[in-house]
N, C-alpha and C positions, 0 to 999 in steps of 0.2 A: 700871735694873738696876745692881747693884753690880759692880765690876770686880775681877778677880783679878790685875790687872796688877802685875808686879814688874819693875823695870828690868833689862834684859839687861846683864850685866856683862862679857861677853867677846864677841869677834868671832864666835865660833861660836854663841853664844846669839842674837846679833843676826841672824845669817844664818838661823838656824832660824825666828825670829819673822817675818823678812822673807818666807821661803818659805811659812810658814803663812798669811800674809795672801793671797799669790797663790793658794795651793791652795784657800782658802776662797772667794775670788772666782770661781775656775774652777768650783767645785761649785755656787755660786749661779747661774751662768750656764747650768747644766744644767736649772735650774728656771724661769728667767725671762730675758727679753731684756735686753740691755745697758741699754736706756732705763729699766728698772725697778730696776736695782741701785743702792742708795743707800749712801753712806758710813756712815750711821747703822746700817743693818742689817748691813753688812759688819763694822763694829766690834763689834756685839752678838754676832755669830756667832763672831768670833775670840776674844771675851772680853776686849777692851780698850776703854778709853775712846777716843772719836774722836780726841782730842788725841794719844793715844799711837800710834794708827795713823799720824797725820800726822808722827810722828817718823821714819817709814820711807819715806813717800811724800808728795809735794806735795799730792795730792788723789785723789779717786776716779779721775779720768782718768789720773793717773800710774800707779795700780795696773793699770788696764786696758791701758794702752800696754805696760807690761812683760809683761803676760799675752799680749798680741797678739804680741809678739816671741817669747816662749817657744813659743807654739803654732805660729807660722810656722816656727821652726827644727825643731820636731817634724815638721811637714808635709814640709819639705824632706828630712829624714832618710828619711821614708817614701818619697818620690818617688825618691830616689837608689837605693833598693833595688828599687822596683817598675818604674821605666822600662826598665831593660835587658831585662827579660823581657817587657814589654808592647809593645815596639817591635821590629818585624821589620827587621833591618838591611838585608836584601836587597830590601826592598819599595821601590816608587817613592815620590817625595816626598809625593804626596797621601795615600797610604795611611799613611805614617809620621806625617804631620801629624794624621790622624784618630786614630791610636793615642795620640799625645801628648795631644791634646785630650781624648780619652776618659779617659786616666789622670789628668790634671789634674782633670777634672770629677768623676770617681768619688771621688777622694780628698778634694776639697773638700766634696762633698755629704755625705760621712761625718763631716764636722767642722763642724756647724752653729754651734758657739760661735765658731770661727775666722771663719766667714763673717759672723756678726753683728758681730764686732769689726772686721773689714775694712770692713763697711758703715758703722760708726760712726766710723772713724778720722778722716777729714778734717773732718767736720761737727761732731764732738763731742769725741773723745778728744784732739785736738791743741789744745784750748782749756783754759784753767784749769790750765796746767802751766807750770813755770819754763823759762827758756831752757836751762838745763843739762839738764833732763829731756828736752826735745824734741830737743836736739842729740845726746844719747846715743841716743835712739830712732832718729833719722835715720841716725846712723853705723851702727847695727846693721842698719837697713833696707837700706842700701847693700850690706853684707856678704851679707845674705839674697838680695837681688836678683841680686847677682853670682853666687852659687851657683846660682840658678835659670837664669840665662843659660848657665852651664856645662852644666847638665843638658839644656837645650834644644839647644845646639849639638852635644852628643854624639849626640842622636837625629836632629837636623836640621842636619847640617854644611853644607848648602847655604846656610843663613842666615848673614849676617855677624854680628859681635858687636853692631853697632848695630841690626840687624834683630831679633836675639834680645832686646835690651833693649826694643824696641818691643812685642814680644810679651809680655814680662814686665809692662810697664806696662798693656797691654790686659787681661791676666789679672786683675790686681788691680782695675782700674776696672770691668771687666765683672762680676766677682764682687760688688763693692760694689753696683752698680746693680741687677743682676738679682736678687740676694738680697732687696733691699728690695721689688722689684715682685712677686717670687714668694711673698712672705710679707706680704700686705697686712692691713689691719685687718679686724675681723669685719664692719664695715659694708660694706666693699668686697666681701668674700666673699659677703655676702648679696645685694648688687647683681648680682654675676655669676650667682647662682642665680635671681634673680627677673626679670632683664631680658635676654632672649635676645640682643639686638643688641649688648650690650657684652661678651658672653662671649669674643669673639675677642681681646679685650685681655688675657685671663688668660694669665699666663706660668708655665711650669714651669721651675724653675731649671736642672736638669741638661741637658735638650735644648737650651735656649736658650744656655747657656754653651758647651756642646760645639760647637754649630753656629757660634757667633760666633768661637771660637778657631780652628776649622778655616778659616773664611773669612779671618780675619786672617792666618794663616800662609800660606795660598795666595796672598793678595794681596801680601804682602811678597815672596814668592818670584817671583811673576809680574812684579812691578814692576822686578826686577833686570834 
């Protein structure tokens, strides 16, 4: 296809084009999983040659890493508004842990694109990118994780900062793993339907994540 590309002449034009690429990738992920999004198709939908998209991002993975950061920050903003009303301050630790886990799980389940990106982060998105790109992503990840630690400690002040960090790490690792297992291939789904003895291995994302986060929080608290 021919391209309508014209070089962006100002910082504002470059910023607009940069955001357009991110917005287009986000829209594509509403239609397809991360694994199916290609740089060729992204370029076509943006209306630029692939080489021109690469003026703004190192690679497909760099686009998706920045999108992951953006969606994570949006999720944190949502949690900062939801948690105060979701958690009963006067309740015991176990009840508050259940409320925190429930709020985390509901908000993540409502964001399948974010969950799919979290699932792809370590195995795919952190490859084929420059050192500068990954360093920038890791710096913003620390900022995001620190904000999540703060939200957890507001709701569960019995946890130390180190314990809250452990719960943050568990949240992302569990989301990554459980999302993959709860969204298997069609062949796996067919096997669950056809072979009764393997259906016990079928996972539902929300109950599995919520139960695991409550168990983690209670374990951290009890170990103290």
